[in-house]
Each structure stands twice: as C-alpha cells, then as structure tokens.
C-alpha positions in Angstrom: 47.6 -78.1 43.0 46.5 -76.1 46.4 47.1 -72.4 44.8 44.2 -73.0 42.5 40.7 -71.5 43.6 38.7 -74.7 42.7 40.3 -78.0 44.2 40.2 -81.0 42.1 39.6 -84.7 43.6 41.1 -86.9 41.8 40.2 -90.9 42.0 43.1 -92.6 42.6 42.4 -95.3 39.7 41.4 -92.2 37.2 45.2 -91.1 38.3 46.4 -94.6 37.2 44.8 -94.5 34.1 45.8 -91.1 33.0 49.8 -91.8 33.4 49.4 -94.6 30.7 51.8 -93.8 28.4 52.1 -94.4 24.4 53.9 -98.2 25.2 50.9 -99.2 27.9 53.0 -99.0 30.9 52.8 -97.1 33.8 55.9 -96.1 35.5 55.2 -97.2 39.3 57.6 -94.0 40.6 56.2 -91.5 38.2 52.8 -92.4 39.8 53.9 -92.7 43.1 55.2 -88.9 42.9 52.2 -87.8 40.8 49.8 -89.4 44.0 51.8 -87.2 46.6 51.7 -84.2 45.0 47.8 -84.9 44.9 47.9 -85.6 48.8 47.6 -89.3 47.8 49.1 -91.9 50.7 51.3 -94.6 48.8 49.1 -97.1 50.6 46.1 -95.9 48.9 47.9 -95.9 45.5 49.1 -99.7 46.6 45.9 -100.8 47.1 44.7 -98.9 43.9 47.2 -101.1 41.8 46.2 -104.4 43.4 42.8 -104.0 42.8 43.4 -102.7 39.3 45.5 -106.0 38.7 42.9 -108.2 40.1 40.0 -107.0 37.5 42.7 -107.7 35.1 43.1 -103.8 34.1 46.6 -104.1 34.4 49.4 -106.5 34.5 52.2 -105.8 37.2 56.0 -106.6 37.6 58.3 -105.7 39.9 58.2 -104.1 43.6 57.6 -100.7 45.4 58.6 -97.7 42.7 60.8 -99.7 40.6 57.7 -101.7 39.5 56.3 -101.3 35.9 51.9 -102.1 35.1 50.5 -102.3 31.6 47.2 -102.2 30.5 45.6 -105.1 29.3 44.0 -105.2 25.9 40.3 -104.5 27.8 41.7 -101.4 29.5 43.2 -100.0 25.9 40.2 -100.8 24.4 38.0 -98.5 27.3 40.5 -95.7 26.6 40.3 -95.8 22.6 36.3 -95.6 23.4 36.8 -92.5 25.7 38.9 -90.6 23.2 36.1 -91.9 20.6 33.5 -90.0 22.6 36.0 -87.0 23.1 36.5 -86.4 19.7 32.6 -86.8 18.6 32.0 -83.6 21.7 34.6 -81.6 19.5 33.3 -82.4 16.3 30.0 -81.0 17.7 31.4 -77.9 19.0 32.8 -77.0 15.8 29.5 -77.6 13.9 30.9 -80.8 12.2 28.1 -83.2 13.0 24.6 -81.4 12.7 21.5 -83.3 14.0 19.4 -85.0 11.2 16.5 -85.3 13.5 16.4 -89.1 14.1 15.7 -90.0 17.4 17.6 -93.5 18.6 15.2 -95.5 20.5 16.4 -99.1 22.3 14.1 -101.4 24.5 15.1 -104.1 26.5 13.4 -107.2 28.6 15.4 -109.0 30.6 14.2 -112.2 32.9 14.4 -111.3 36.9 16.9 -114.2 37.1 19.1 -112.3 34.7 19.6 -109.0 36.9 23.3 -109.1 36.8 22.9 -109.1 32.9 19.6 -106.9 33.2 21.8 -104.0 35.4 24.8 -104.2 33.3 22.4 -103.4 29.8 20.9 -100.8 31.6 24.1 -99.0 32.6 25.4 -99.1 29.7 22.1 -97.3 28.4 22.6 -94.4 30.5 26.5 -94.5 30.3 25.9 -93.7 26.6 23.6 -90.8 27.2 20.4 -92.6 27.1 17.3 -90.8 28.9 13.9 -93.2 30.2 11.2 -92.6 28.6 9.5 -95.7 30.5 10.4 -98.6 31.5 12.8 -100.7 29.9 12.8 -97.7 27.2 15.8 -95.5 26.1 16.4 -92.6 23.5 19.4 -90.6 22.6 19.8 -88.0 19.9 22.7 -90.0 19.1 23.4 -93.2 16.8 24.2 -95.5 19.4 24.0 -98.7 17.7 27.4 -100.1 17.2 27.9 -99.2 20.6 24.4 -101.1 22.1 25.4 -104.1 19.8 28.7 -104.6 21.1 27.7 -104.5 24.5 24.5 -107.0 24.3 26.6 -109.3 22.3 29.5 -109.3 25.4 26.6 -109.8 27.9 24.6 -112.7 26.1 21.2 -110.5 25.7 21.0 -109.3 22.2 18.0 -111.5 21.6 16.3 -108.8 24.5 17.4 -105.6 22.7 15.2 -104.1 20.0 16.2 -101.0 18.4 14.6 -98.6 15.9 14.6 -94.7 14.9 11.9 -92.4 15.1 11.5 -88.6 13.8 8.3 -88.5 15.3 8.9 -88.8 18.7 6.2 -87.4 21.2 5.9 -87.6 25.2 3.0 -86.8 26.5 1.9 -83.4 24.6 5.8 -82.7 24.0 7.2 -83.0 20.6 9.4 -79.9 19.8 13.1 -81.4 19.4 14.5 -78.3 21.8 11.6 -78.8 24.8 11.8 -82.8 25.0 15.5 -82.8 25.2 15.4 -80.1 28.3 12.3 -82.3 29.9 14.5 -85.9 29.1 18.6 -84.7 30.2 19.2 -82.2 33.8 20.8 -80.0 31.5 21.5 -77.5 34.3 23.6 -80.2 36.5 25.3 -80.6 33.7 26.1 -77.1 32.5 27.0 -76.1 36.2 29.9 -79.5 36.0 31.3 -77.5 32.7 31.0 -74.3 34.2 33.3 -75.8 36.8 35.6 -77.1 34.1 36.0 -74.1 32.9 37.1 -72.4 36.3 39.7 -75.3 36.8 41.2 -75.1 33.4 41.2 -71.3 33.1 44.5 -70.8 36.0 45.8 -74.0 35.1 45.9 -72.4 30.9 47.9 -69.6 32.2 50.4 -71.1 34.4 51.3 -73.4 31.4 51.6 -70.1 29.3 53.5 -68.9 32.1 57.6 -68.9 30.3 58.8 -70.2 33.8 60.2 -74.0 33.7 57.3 -76.2 35.1 59.2 -80.1 35.7 57.3 -83.1 34.5 55.5 -84.1 38.0 53.7 -80.3 37.5 52.8 -81.2 34.0 51.7 -84.3 34.8 49.5 -83.2 37.9 47.8 -80.5 36.0 47.1 -83.5 32.8 45.8 -85.5 36.0 43.5 -82.7 37.4 42.4 -81.9 34.0 40.9 -85.5 33.2 39.4 -85.8 36.0 37.6 -82.7 35.8 36.6 -83.7 32.1 35.7 -86.9 32.7 33.6 -85.7 35.8 32.1 -82.9 33.3 31.3 -85.5 30.3 30.6 -88.6 32.0 26.6 -87.6 32.7 27.0 -85.5 29.5 24.2 -87.6 26.5 26.2 -85.5 24.1 23.2 -83.5 22.4 23.3 -81.7 19.1 23.8 -78.2 19.5 20.2 -77.8 17.8 19.1 -79.1 21.1 20.9 -77.4 23.5 20.7 -73.3 25.2 23.1 -71.2 23.8 25.4 -70.5 24.9 26.6 -74.0 26.0 29.2 -73.9 28.3 30.4 -77.4 27.5 31.3 -76.1 24.1 33.8 -73.3 26.4 35.0 -75.6 28.6 36.4 -78.0 26.5 37.6 -75.3 24.1 39.8 -74.2 27.4 40.9 -77.8 27.9 41.9 -78.4 24.0 44.3 -75.7 24.6 45.6 -76.4 28.0 46.3 -79.8 26.1 47.8 -78.2 23.4 50.0 -76.7 25.8 50.8 -79.9 27.8 51.3 -82.2 24.6 53.7 -79.3 23.5 55.3 -79.1 26.7 56.4 -82.9 27.9 58.9 -84.7 26.4 58.2 -88.2 24.3 59.6 -90.2 26.6 57.1 -88.5 29.5 54.1 -87.9 28.0 51.1 -90.3 28.5 48.8 -91.6 25.9 45.9 -88.9 26.9 48.0 -86.1 26.3 48.7 -87.4 22.3 44.9 -88.8 22.2 42.9 -85.3 23.4 45.9 -82.8 21.8 45.1 -85.0 18.7 41.5 -84.9 19.2 41.5 -80.8 19.4 43.5 -80.6 16.4 41.8 -82.6 14.5 38.4 -80.4 14.8 40.5 -77.1 14.6 42.0 -78.1 11.0 38.4 -79.6 9.8 37.3 -76.5 10.9 39.9 -74.3 9.6 39.4 -76.0 5.7 
C-alpha cells in the first residue's frame, strides 16, 4: 500500500493470524502473496510459520505455497478473546455500558522463586488494562475478574491473587475519577495511536468505496493493515468508560471508521476467501449498530 500517506508495519505473525479463515485454516499461497505485497520475503514467512508451529499455535501440512496451516484450540480461543475486547470497546462507544463507579482492584504476591509466574501475572494485569497503584497492586475500571481468575488458574497462582472492588479510591489527594484516570493511564499516548489509526483508515475506506474492482489480494492487504493498526492502538488501551475520558475521544472516531471498513471488506470478499476477522469484526460493529438503533 505504498500509495497511502501513512505506511503500516505488519508483524509477520500478525499477518498469519489475520488470514485465518472461518474453518481455522490459513492458505499458504494466499499468505505468501499478501506477505509479498506488504514487502515481506518468503524467508520471513517460512521462519514465522516454523516458530508458530513450534509454539503450538498452528499445525502445518504440506510444503511451500501448497501448504496449509490450521490454528490450534489455544489460538482460536485467543482470537475469540480479542473479539470480546473489540466488542466491549464498540459497546462503550455506543453508550451501552455506562460506568457504575466501581473500581476493580487486584493484588498479588508471588515469591522470587516463582519469578516466571510472577512476571506472567503482571503481564496479564497490564494486558487487561490495569494501572499500577504501587508494588503488586493494580486497578481497572472494568470487571476483569473472570479473565484474571482464568489466568491465575492457568499459572497455578490463584492463592497468590487477591481481588476486590471499591467506589472509594484515592491516590494521594486525588479522588475524583476523571482526574484519577488522567494520572493513572497515559491517555495522550493512547489518543495519538488512535489519531494514527484514523489516518490509516480514511484512505482505505475511500478505496473500498471506489467502484473500480479490487482483487482479493488487495482486499486482504487492506484487512491486514487495519488489523495491525487496530491492534497497535488497542493493546495499550485500558478501555476506560467514556465518563473517564476526554471528549471527544479519538478512539471512538477511529473505531467508527474501522467499523465502516470492516463492513465494506465483509461485503466485498467472497465467503471462500474471508478471514475470520472479517466476519468477527464486522459482526461486532453490526451488533453494536443494531443495539443502538433499537
């Protein structure tokens, strides 16, 4: 997509995940074609496939462009979880999940002898949008308990995790929720990522609206670029309720543009060449639009 103003860097493994079809497979020929369009070499793709297979994320049958990858159950679950977070973000944008004023707090104490477990638990808290209050103590404005319970159980650290909720959170002299959010999370940095996402989405939406035909490879390339930028914007986003964010919030505007792109992609791509993210993200946007209309 060299004609676009903002260039998108797509990690190779993200490309593989983005091209998973609804039956859980990735067609190698399609993967190599899109990768080449994005400036990746065949060697990069081969090495990435090997790493993903070694990590247990995919099984691999065949060789070269005639091969087929199949996502494992763990990979499929991770994709479903990501779709849940995207769905929650769109519901917030539509005003369907007003904040109840409850802060969700998590604390953990894992000994140095279990450093790997401790680090994994900390990474989970941060990935779920938690902000550190002090050593081993994190806070979120969302109900993250089911995700933390699952992670702690998987890591064998349930006894080390303490969960609580409060409507009376104070840090130093700051107690007002909006000001607490401003202090606890890097909102300007997150906003800048969404501004970039908007710049990426606009010209691609215009291209999708062009009546001139776009081949499947070009459609997939646009989809992968949008997926990469959406992930880049949302990974550090704690998905704070609108009541805790500056207005207007660029995340709402950028996601609306992306939703329109997904709808166009979903309509343009044939069912036999439609990655699961086309279907999942288009469904998320459509569900939210239907709820808002009703």
